[in-house]
C-alpha positions, -999 to +999 in steps of 0.1 A: +052-002+201+015-004+206-015+019+209-048+015+225-079+019+204-086+056+198-050+066+207-038+098+191-011+098+165+022+116+168+039+112+134+042+135+105+016+131+077+034+124+044+030+153+020+019+149-016+055+154-027+064+120-012+041+102-036+051+124-066+082+103-072+092+071-090+068+043-079+095+017-070+112+043-048+079+051-030+071+014-026+104+008-008+102+039+014+066+032+025+080+003+045+080+012+082+055+040+077+021+040+094-013+039+078-039+057+098-076+053+094-101+076+112-135+060+119-165+070+139-153+045+166-117+058+168-084+053+150-071+022+133-034+021+127-011-003+110+027-003+102+033-010+065+055-041+061+048-052+025+042-033-008+041-038-045+048-013-073+027-010-105+045+013-129+031+030-160+010+021-191+034-006-203+033-026-171+012-056-181+006-065-145-011-031-139-048-023-144-037+007-164-021-014-192-054-015-211-056+023-209-078+049-192-111+035-181-137+045-155-121+020-131-085+032-136-091+069-139-078+075-104-044+059-114-041+085-141-048+113-117-026+133-093-004+114-067-014+108-031-049+094-036-064+060-028-072+036-055-095+010-041-109-019-061-125-052-055-111-086-066-131-119-069-162-099-060-152-102-023-119-086-013-110-049-015-074-038-022-058-005-013-034+012-036-017+046-033-014+066-066+021+078-074+041+099-099+029+127-121-007+133-132-014+114-165+011+087-158-007+057-143+012+042-113+004+030-078+017+011-048-004-018-035-004-022+003+000-059+008+005-063+045+004-043+078+017-049+113-013-042+135-008-013+159-042+000+170-070-022+157-106-012+159-132-033+177-143-049+144-107-056+132-091-068+164-092-104+153-080-097+117-043-104+108-037-080+080-011-102+061-026-099+026-042-070+006-078-081+012-071-084+050-055-050+050-087-035+038-108-055+063-085-044+091-086-008+081-124-008+073-116+003+038-139-003+009-149+013-024-164+042-005-128+054+000-118+050-037-103+084-045-098+095-009-071+121-005-042+107+015-033+142+025-067+145+041-080+135+075-098+102+070-070+079+056-033+089+054+003+077+060+025+089+088+062+091+091+073+084+126+110+086+120+117+050+112+140+042+083+143+006+072+179-002+063+184-016+027+197-049+041+164-054+059+143-049+028+136-080+006+127-075-031+108-103-050+086-106-081+050-095-076+025-121-065-003-134-087+007-117-120+019-147-140-002-135-169+020-104-174+048-122-192+082-107-186+065-080-164+058-108-139+095-110-132+099-074-122+113-074-086+088-048-075+074-064-043+091-053-011+088-064+025+106-061+058+128-091+063+117-113+091+085-095+098+058-120+109+030-101+092+044-104+056+019-123+034+045-148+023+082-150+016+095-154-020+127-157-039+145-125-033+165-100-054+187-072-043+167-046-024+184-019-045+169-032-078 
């Protein structure tokens, strides 16, 4: 399935109730959904193929582990908003806030299958969180964006990824988190060429 630049979308925008659920469940069910970004030059669309869950104030891999700060305030807010931050002073990362207000949790979008790239992103392979943001033209200006709005949102186009096609692994780059680094909360679509990198897998039902 492919769309030309500026093609209209035809899926159902995910409602806030989709995000107001356990984060691990949301992370799995985002696979196969479509991220849609409206820009002045048209639409940019990518199919979500890899995610990571960050769950609650005790998760030492999460930014929220150190408590409520100006940076993490959005994670403590209501579900269905974008949490965008910068790493290494260079790369932006896009997260979707989940669960009830006051409980800090989010899903990191790690990789997309390009569907309708914009002119500036046509050469970008969005197989990593920083590349996802470059592909979608997402930066800190969209921190706090309402994913039930009209600028950045997720569509359901009727695709359901069967459990046997979902791979679950520990999250990437969180060795500092002690036992939390072993949580099998990274999910990706088995065999998809746009996944950032394979890893040792666990049951997709974990």
